[in-house]
C-alpha positions in Angstrom: 18.5 142.6 27.8 20.6 144.9 25.8 21.9 147.8 27.8 23.2 151.3 26.5 25.2 153.8 28.1 25.2 157.3 27.0 28.2 159.4 27.9 26.6 161.9 30.2 29.4 164.5 31.4 28.2 166.7 28.3 25.9 166.9 25.7 22.3 165.9 24.3 22.2 162.9 27.0 18.3 162.9 27.5 17.4 162.8 23.9 20.1 159.8 23.1 17.9 158.0 26.1 14.9 158.7 25.0 15.7 157.6 21.2 17.1 154.5 22.6 13.9 153.7 24.6 12.1 154.2 21.3 14.0 151.5 19.7 13.7 148.7 22.7 16.8 149.1 24.5 17.7 149.8 28.1 19.5 153.0 28.1 21.6 154.8 31.0 23.3 157.5 31.7 27.2 156.9 32.2 29.6 158.9 34.3 31.6 156.7 36.0 34.0 153.8 35.4 31.5 151.6 37.5 28.6 152.6 35.2 30.4 152.0 31.9 31.4 148.3 33.1 27.8 147.6 33.2 26.9 148.6 29.3 26.7 146.4 26.1 27.5 149.5 24.2 27.9 153.2 24.6 26.8 156.7 22.7 29.4 159.3 22.6 26.7 162.4 21.9 27.3 166.1 20.5 28.8 168.5 22.7 32.3 170.2 22.8 35.0 167.9 22.2 37.8 169.3 24.0 35.2 169.9 27.4 34.3 166.3 26.8 38.0 165.1 26.7 38.9 167.0 29.9 35.6 165.7 31.7 36.5 162.4 30.7 39.4 162.5 32.6 38.4 164.4 35.4 35.8 161.6 36.1 38.6 158.9 35.4 36.6 158.1 32.6 39.1 158.2 29.5 41.4 155.3 30.1 38.5 152.8 30.8 36.6 154.2 28.0 39.9 153.6 25.6 40.3 150.0 27.1 36.5 149.4 26.4 36.9 150.8 22.7 40.2 148.5 22.0 38.3 145.8 23.5 35.6 145.8 20.9 32.6 147.4 22.9 30.3 148.8 20.1 30.1 152.8 20.3 28.2 155.4 18.5 30.0 158.9 18.0 27.7 162.0 16.9 29.4 165.2 16.0 31.5 165.9 18.7 31.5 162.2 19.6 32.6 161.2 15.9 35.6 163.6 16.7 36.3 161.7 20.4 36.4 158.3 18.2 38.5 159.3 15.4 42.3 158.2 15.2 43.3 161.7 14.0 41.8 165.2 13.9 42.5 168.5 12.3 41.6 171.8 13.4 41.5 170.8 16.9 43.2 172.7 19.9 46.8 172.2 20.9 47.1 169.2 23.1 43.6 167.7 22.3 43.5 163.8 22.4 40.9 161.5 21.3 39.6 158.0 22.6 40.6 156.7 19.3 39.6 153.5 17.5 38.0 154.6 14.5 40.4 154.9 11.3 39.5 158.2 10.0 40.6 162.0 10.1 37.9 164.3 10.9 38.2 168.0 10.7 36.5 169.7 13.8 34.1 172.3 13.0 34.5 171.9 9.1 31.2 173.4 8.5 31.5 176.3 10.3 30.5 178.2 13.2 26.9 177.8 15.1 25.3 180.3 12.4 26.7 178.1 9.6 24.6 175.3 11.0 22.0 173.6 8.6 19.6 170.5 7.9 19.8 168.3 5.0 18.4 165.0 3.8 20.9 162.2 3.0 21.1 158.9 1.4 21.8 156.2 3.6 22.5 152.5 2.0 20.8 150.9 4.8 17.6 152.9 4.8 14.8 152.8 1.9 14.3 156.8 2.4 16.5 159.9 2.9 17.2 160.6 6.4 16.9 164.1 7.5 20.0 165.5 9.3 21.0 168.0 11.6 24.2 169.7 11.5 25.2 172.0 14.4 29.3 173.5 14.1 29.7 169.6 12.5 32.9 168.3 11.7 33.3 166.0 8.6 35.7 163.2 7.7 38.8 163.9 5.3 40.4 160.5 5.1 38.9 157.2 6.0 40.9 154.0 6.3 40.9 150.9 4.1 38.5 149.0 6.3 35.8 152.3 7.1 32.6 151.9 5.3 31.3 155.4 4.3 27.8 155.2 5.1 26.6 158.8 4.0 28.1 161.9 2.2 26.1 165.6 1.6 24.3 165.2 -1.6 24.2 169.0 -2.4 25.5 172.5 -1.8 28.8 173.8 -1.0 29.9 170.4 1.0 28.6 168.2 -1.8 30.7 165.0 -1.5 31.7 165.4 2.1 31.4 162.2 4.3 29.3 162.5 7.2 28.7 158.9 8.4 31.1 156.0 9.0 31.3 152.7 10.1 34.2 150.5 11.3 33.5 147.1 12.7 31.5 148.2 15.9 32.2 151.6 15.9 29.6 154.1 13.9 30.0 158.0 13.8 27.8 160.8 12.4 28.8 164.3 11.7 25.4 165.5 12.6 22.8 165.2 15.7 20.4 162.2 14.9 18.8 162.3 18.6 17.2 165.8 17.2 15.2 164.5 14.2 12.5 162.4 15.9 13.9 159.8 13.1 15.1 156.8 15.4 16.5 154.6 12.5 19.8 155.4 13.3 19.8 154.6 17.1 17.8 151.1 15.9 21.0 150.4 13.7 23.2 151.1 16.2 20.9 148.7 18.6 21.2 146.0 16.1 25.0 146.5 15.7 25.2 146.1 19.8 23.1 143.2 19.8 24.9 141.3 17.0 28.2 141.2 19.3 
């Protein structure tokens, strides 16, 4: 059976585990390198990207994660998880590093502070009906590499046209929090990506 881990040092871990169970995969929290070794794919949840960076190092997960990503493990990064996957960030704090692997430039807190959080319906090529997305202190993608597929952009308001979902091979990332919507389609999309290795 497919096993997908959820980086469990910070963020909405339980919500992602619940969503993955809904789409028929075994989901386990990952806090240690030994737990990382047992999973077929990984979700990097929302949270605070600088804290996630520090915790991953404190728990000796940073380098094993980088290696698994470089070796082709499928990863789904949401909000802060998107920042952690990006090769380049703007608006980060001095010395902030990412796991990398995703050929994009992401702007941290691009949509503003907590009070600027919002919800929006997004079009996805992979889905027949709009996806209702929840944005909380969200980043956006400012640059995509040649091989990165743009899955969704904001369709109205001051951020019209901003890129909020991308995929590059086995790496999937969204600016928003799919675990807060009740809509399991993105987790299902990721599960299929993991199964198709």
